[in-house]
C-alpha positions as CSV (number, residue, x, y, z in Angstrom):
1,M,-33.1,30.2,20.4
2,N,-30.1,31.3,22.4
3,D,-31.9,32.8,25.2
4,L,-30.6,31.0,28.3
5,S,-33.3,31.8,30.9
6,A,-36.0,31.2,27.9
7,L,-34.6,27.4,28.0
8,L,-34.4,26.5,31.0
9,K,-38.1,27.7,31.8
10,A,-39.1,24.2,29.7
11,P,-40.3,21.1,31.5
12,D,-37.8,18.9,32.8
13,A,-34.8,21.8,31.6
14,S,-33.6,22.5,34.9
15,L,-33.6,21.4,39.0
16,E,-33.3,23.8,42.0
17,A,-31.6,22.2,44.8
18,K,-29.8,23.6,48.2
19,D,-26.9,25.6,47.3
20,D,-24.8,23.6,49.4
21,F,-21.8,21.1,47.2
22,F,-22.1,18.1,49.3
23,S,-26.0,18.5,49.3
24,I,-26.3,18.6,45.7
25,N,-23.8,16.3,44.9
26,A,-25.7,14.1,47.4
27,L,-28.6,14.4,44.8
28,Y,-26.4,13.6,41.8
29,L,-25.6,10.1,42.9
30,E,-29.1,9.5,44.4
31,K,-30.4,10.4,40.5
32,G,-27.5,8.4,38.8
33,W,-25.7,11.0,36.9
34,G,-21.6,11.7,36.6
35,D,-18.8,9.4,37.6
36,G,-18.8,8.6,40.4
37,L,-16.4,11.6,41.3
38,P,-17.5,15.0,42.7
39,L,-19.4,17.6,40.1
40,I,-19.1,21.3,39.8
41,P,-22.9,22.3,40.2
42,P,-24.1,23.6,36.8
43,T,-26.0,27.0,37.8
44,E,-27.3,29.1,34.7
45,E,-24.5,31.8,35.4
46,R,-21.7,29.1,35.2
47,V,-23.8,27.2,31.7
48,A,-24.1,30.8,30.3
49,A,-20.3,31.3,30.8
50,M,-19.7,27.7,28.7
51,L,-22.2,28.7,26.0
52,E,-20.3,32.3,25.5
53,Y,-18.3,30.0,23.1
54,C,-21.0,28.3,21.0
55,D,-21.9,30.1,18.0
56,R,-24.6,27.9,17.4
57,P,-28.1,27.8,18.2
58,W,-28.2,26.3,21.9
59,N,-31.0,24.4,21.7
60,E,-30.4,22.4,18.3
61,P,-28.5,18.9,18.9
62,V,-25.0,18.4,17.5
63,G,-25.6,14.6,17.6
64,K,-28.0,11.8,18.9
65,V,-25.7,10.0,21.7
66,A,-26.3,6.3,22.1
67,P,-27.4,4.2,23.4
68,R,-29.7,6.4,24.2
69,Y,-29.5,8.4,21.3
70,G,-30.2,11.6,23.7
71,E,-29.9,14.8,21.8
72,A,-26.6,17.1,22.6
73,T,-27.9,20.4,22.1
74,P,-25.5,22.9,23.4
75,V,-27.1,23.7,26.6
76,R,-26.7,20.0,27.4
77,L,-22.9,19.7,26.5
78,A,-22.5,23.2,28.4
79,A,-24.7,21.7,31.1
80,N,-22.1,18.4,31.4
81,A,-18.5,20.7,30.5
82,V,-19.5,22.9,34.0
83,M,-20.1,19.6,35.7
84,A,-16.6,18.3,34.9
85,G,-14.7,21.7,35.8
86,C,-13.6,22.8,32.1
87,K,-12.9,26.3,31.5
88,P,-15.2,27.8,29.1
89,E,-12.7,28.6,26.2
90,Y,-12.8,24.3,26.4
91,F,-16.1,24.1,25.1
92,P,-16.0,24.3,21.8
93,L,-13.3,21.3,21.4
94,I,-15.9,19.3,23.6
95,I,-18.5,20.2,20.9
96,L,-16.4,18.8,18.1
97,A,-15.2,15.6,20.0
98,V,-19.1,15.2,20.1
99,E,-19.8,15.4,16.6
100,A,-16.6,13.3,15.5
101,M,-18.3,10.8,18.0
102,C,-21.6,10.8,16.4
103,D,-20.6,10.1,12.9
104,E,-21.9,6.7,12.1
105,A,-18.5,5.5,10.6
106,F,-17.2,5.8,14.4
107,N,-20.1,3.1,15.7
108,L,-20.5,5.3,19.0
109,Y,-23.4,2.7,20.1
110,G,-21.0,-0.3,19.5
111,I,-18.7,1.4,21.4
112,Q,-20.6,2.4,24.5
113,A,-22.7,-0.8,24.6
114,T,-20.0,-3.4,24.2
115,T,-18.8,-6.1,26.7
116,H,-15.3,-4.6,25.4
117,M,-13.3,-2.2,27.5
118,C,-12.8,0.3,24.6
119,S,-13.8,4.0,25.0
120,P,-13.8,7.3,22.9
121,L,-9.6,8.4,22.9
122,V,-9.5,12.2,21.8
123,I,-6.4,13.0,20.0
124,V,-5.9,16.9,19.5
125,N,-3.8,18.5,17.0
126,G,-3.8,22.0,16.0
127,P,-2.8,25.6,17.4
128,G,-6.1,25.4,19.7
129,A,-4.0,22.4,21.9
130,K,-1.0,24.9,22.0
131,E,-3.7,27.7,23.2
132,L,-5.3,25.7,25.6
133,G,-2.3,23.9,27.2
134,M,-3.4,20.5,26.6
135,N,-0.3,18.3,27.6
136,S,1.3,16.0,24.6
137,G,4.4,15.3,26.5
138,H,5.2,13.6,29.7
139,N,2.5,12.1,31.4
140,A,-0.1,13.0,28.8
141,F,-2.0,10.1,29.3
142,G,-2.1,10.8,33.0
143,P,-2.9,13.2,35.8
144,G,-1.9,16.6,36.1
145,T,-3.0,18.8,33.1
146,H,-6.2,20.9,33.6
147,S,-7.3,20.9,29.9
148,N,-6.8,17.3,29.2
149,A,-8.2,15.9,32.2
150,T,-11.4,18.5,32.1
151,I,-12.1,17.6,28.5
152,G,-11.3,14.1,28.4
153,R,-14.2,13.9,31.6
154,A,-16.6,15.9,30.0
155,I,-16.8,13.4,27.1
156,R,-17.3,10.4,29.6
157,L,-20.0,12.9,31.8
158,I,-21.9,13.5,28.1
159,L,-21.7,9.7,27.4
160,L,-23.6,8.6,30.8
161,N,-25.8,11.7,31.0
162,I,-27.4,12.4,27.5
163,G,-25.7,8.9,26.0
164,G,-27.2,6.9,28.5
165,A,-23.6,4.8,28.9
166,I,-24.6,4.0,32.4
167,P,-22.6,0.9,33.8
168,A,-24.8,-2.7,33.5
169,L,-27.7,-1.0,31.5
170,G,-26.5,1.0,28.2
171,D,-22.6,0.1,29.2
172,M,-22.1,-3.4,29.5
173,S,-18.4,-3.5,29.5
174,T,-17.0,-6.8,31.3
175,F,-14.3,-4.7,33.1
176,G,-14.5,-1.2,32.3
177,G,-11.4,0.7,32.5
178,P,-9.3,3.9,33.7
179,N,-9.8,5.2,29.8
180,K,-13.7,5.5,30.7
181,Y,-13.1,8.3,33.2
182,S,-10.9,10.6,30.6
183,Y,-9.7,9.9,27.4
184,C,-7.9,12.9,25.9
185,V,-4.7,14.1,24.7
186,A,-2.9,16.4,22.4
187,E,-0.1,15.1,19.5
188,N,3.2,16.1,20.2
189,E,3.9,17.9,17.1
190,A,7.0,19.5,18.2
191,G,8.7,15.6,18.7
192,N,7.0,14.5,15.5
193,P,9.2,14.2,12.7
194,W,6.8,13.3,10.1
195,V,3.4,15.4,9.2
196,P,0.8,15.4,12.0
197,L,-2.0,13.0,12.7
198,H,-4.4,15.8,11.4
199,V,-2.4,16.9,7.8
200,E,-2.2,13.0,7.3
201,R,-5.9,12.4,7.5
202,G,-6.3,15.6,5.0
203,F,-6.5,19.0,7.1
204,P,-4.6,22.0,7.1
205,R,-1.6,22.2,9.8
206,E,-3.0,25.5,10.9
207,A,-6.3,23.9,11.7
208,T,-7.3,22.5,15.2
209,C,-8.8,19.1,14.7
210,V,-10.0,16.0,17.2
211,T,-9.7,12.8,15.8
212,V,-12.1,10.5,18.1
213,V,-10.6,7.0,18.2
214,G,-12.8,3.8,19.8
215,G,-9.2,2.7,21.9
216,E,-8.8,0.7,25.1
217,C,-6.1,2.3,27.5
218,P,-2.1,2.0,26.3
219,H,-0.3,-0.3,26.4
220,N,3.4,0.0,26.9
221,V,6.5,-0.5,23.9
222,N,9.6,-0.8,25.7
223,D,12.7,-1.0,23.9
224,H,15.8,0.6,25.3
225,E,18.1,-1.6,23.3
226,S,16.9,-1.0,19.1
227,I,19.4,1.8,17.9
228,S,18.0,1.4,14.2
229,G,14.4,2.2,13.3
230,E,13.7,-1.3,12.0
231,G,14.4,-2.8,15.0
232,I,11.9,-0.4,17.1
233,L,9.2,-1.2,14.5
234,K,9.6,-4.6,15.1
235,T,9.4,-4.3,19.0
236,I,6.4,-2.0,18.1
237,A,4.9,-4.6,15.8
238,G,5.7,-7.6,18.1
239,T,3.7,-5.7,21.0
240,L,0.6,-5.1,18.6
241,I,0.6,-9.4,18.3
242,S,-2.1,-10.7,20.6
243,T,-4.9,-13.7,20.0
244,G,-7.5,-11.6,22.4
245,S,-7.4,-8.2,19.9
246,N,-10.6,-7.0,18.7
247,D,-8.7,-6.3,15.6
248,I,-7.7,-9.2,14.2
249,Y,-10.8,-10.0,13.1
250,Y,-12.1,-7.0,11.3
251,P,-10.1,-6.1,8.2
252,D,-10.9,-2.4,8.2
253,A,-10.0,-2.0,11.9
254,M,-7.4,0.7,13.3
255,P,-5.4,0.5,15.9
256,L,-3.1,3.3,17.0
257,V,0.1,3.3,17.6
258,V,1.5,5.9,19.6
259,M,5.4,6.8,19.0
260,G,7.1,8.1,22.0
261,P,9.4,11.1,20.4
262,E,13.2,9.4,21.0
263,H,11.3,6.2,19.4
264,A,10.1,8.4,16.2
265,A,13.2,10.6,15.9
266,T,15.2,6.8,15.4
267,I,12.7,5.4,12.9
268,A,12.9,9.0,11.0
269,N,16.3,9.5,10.9
270,D,17.0,5.9,9.1
271,G,15.2,7.6,6.5
272,I,11.6,5.2,7.3
273,S,8.6,7.5,6.4
274,K,5.5,7.1,8.4
275,R,3.7,5.4,5.6
276,A,6.8,2.6,5.1
277,A,6.6,2.5,9.5
278,K,3.3,1.4,8.6
279,Q,3.7,-0.9,6.0
280,F,7.2,-2.7,8.6
281,I,4.7,-2.8,11.4
282,A,1.9,-4.6,9.3
283,Q,4.3,-6.9,7.6
284,H,5.4,-8.1,10.9
285,A,2.5,-8.5,12.9
286,T,1.2,-11.7,12.0
287,L,0.6,-15.2,14.1
288,P,0.3,-18.6,12.9
289,L,-3.4,-19.8,12.8
290,G,-1.9,-22.9,15.0
291,T,-1.8,-19.8,17.8
292,F,-5.5,-19.4,17.9
293,S,-7.6,-21.7,20.0
294,K,-9.3,-24.8,17.8
295,E,-12.7,-23.3,18.1
296,N,-11.6,-19.7,17.0
297,I,-10.2,-21.4,13.9
298,E,-13.1,-23.4,13.3
299,R,-16.0,-20.9,14.4
300,R,-13.9,-17.5,13.3
301,F,-11.1,-17.8,10.8
302,R,-12.9,-20.8,8.5
303,V,-15.8,-19.2,8.6
304,A,-15.4,-15.2,8.4
305,F,-12.5,-15.4,6.6
306,A,-13.3,-19.0,4.5
307,S,-11.4,-17.4,1.1
308,V,-7.8,-17.3,3.1
309,Y,-8.0,-20.0,5.4
310,K,-10.9,-22.5,4.8
311,N,-8.4,-25.2,4.2
312,A,-5.4,-23.2,5.3
313,G,-2.5,-25.7,7.3
314,M,-1.6,-24.1,11.2
315,D,1.5,-22.4,9.8
316,A,-0.7,-19.9,8.0
317,P,-0.2,-16.4,8.8
318,V,-2.7,-14.2,10.4
319,P,-2.3,-10.4,10.0
320,M,-3.4,-8.3,12.9
321,I,-3.4,-5.5,10.5
322,H,-5.6,-6.2,7.9
323,N,-4.4,-2.9,5.6
324,A,-1.2,-1.2,6.4
325,D,-3.3,2.2,5.0
326,N,-5.6,1.8,8.0
327,L,-2.7,2.1,11.2
328,L,-2.8,5.2,12.5
329,I,0.4,6.5,13.9
330,A,0.8,9.5,16.6
331,V,3.8,11.0,18.1
332,I,2.5,11.5,21.9
333,G,4.9,11.8,25.2
334,G,8.2,13.2,26.8
335,A,11.8,11.4,26.8
336,G,12.0,7.8,27.3
337,K,12.6,5.0,24.5
338,H,9.0,3.9,24.8
339,S,5.9,4.0,22.3
340,A,2.8,2.5,23.1
341,V,0.3,0.4,21.1
342,I,-4.0,0.8,21.9
343,P,-6.1,-1.5,19.7
344,T,-9.5,-0.8,19.2
345,F,-13.3,-1.7,19.7
346,G,-12.3,-3.0,16.0
347,A,-15.7,-2.4,14.4
348,T,-15.1,1.5,14.3
349,K,-13.3,4.1,12.3
350,A,-11.3,7.1,13.7
351,V,-13.3,10.0,13.0
352,T,-11.3,13.3,12.4
353,R,-13.2,17.2,12.4
354,A,-11.8,20.8,12.4
355,L,-12.9,23.3,14.4
356,K,-14.9,25.7,12.4
357,R,-16.6,29.2,12.8
358,S,-20.6,29.3,11.8
359,D,-19.3,30.9,8.5
360,G,-17.6,27.3,7.7
361,Q,-14.4,29.3,8.1
362,D,-11.7,27.1,9.7
363,A,-11.5,28.6,13.6
364,R,-8.2,30.1,14.4
365,S,-8.3,30.1,17.8
366,M,-10.7,29.6,21.0
367,A,-11.6,33.5,20.9
368,E,-13.3,32.9,17.5
369,M,-15.7,30.6,18.9
370,R,-17.4,33.4,21.2
371,G,-20.4,33.6,18.9
372,K,-19.7,37.7,18.9
């Protein structure tokens, strides 16, 4: 059913409130809706404009958002997108990201409910990113770009309002983090000397895709001195090394390396492929077993990895990355001899989805998603 007025007549589907921005936001705070920042009231007119970019039934869920497992129907998603300040043409990417996050392999329940400080990171590839003016260069993870900021914020509002990731109730993160406000970027495909992330993951270059990663905030990799690709890769591997990383305890973990374009160019100009870069990083990102606390050695490594460490000495190498093919590399950012590492929740798989029309064909532009 795609009659919004009829949908809003259902019990608890709408709320009448005084037409005053501050009064409405006070009501939202009272009800525990939102992320603590001011919200745009999701009026019927604004929600309808958002749904113009939806070509599926507005009351059928695209997924169930953990930990509450609330039904993410397009009309509910549209209301949250309005509240976040999104333009209607952003809406197809929001639906796509929610679909990806609800994939069982992503383990959204674990990411939402954990004491860890992870959050879904959305990486956008393909022509849709350029069409929406998404930032893939300087300050891509920071403020200043409407599409990045509001798409990321819409995802967070959906996780809160539909998924129930309310701090200290559904979201038990010990610290939280700024990644829980908005965490959305585009890959710098023009600055990428290898194939883009979505192509590496099996999708056509011309497809618009989102990849979701259950990640921490980016951690800087500063290497202004290395003039060789191997030198930069060694610095990246050294930055990944951490006794406190979740990834080290999960053999199938998929940490993300964000390479700045300058670092990526130096590595590629030395004839190093992306696959070879992954293998080098995995080979060099190791720690001696004795680096870990006695309790972690006895209660984790000698138990969970008994086949390797049950009788191993303190010099036995512990890999930060158990499978080089699981390491993700994306090229993001502007000029500067920096990269970044993004550790993950560990018990999660990155998921990539391509934007499709209702007939199953790739959508070449946001305009195709107007459903007309």
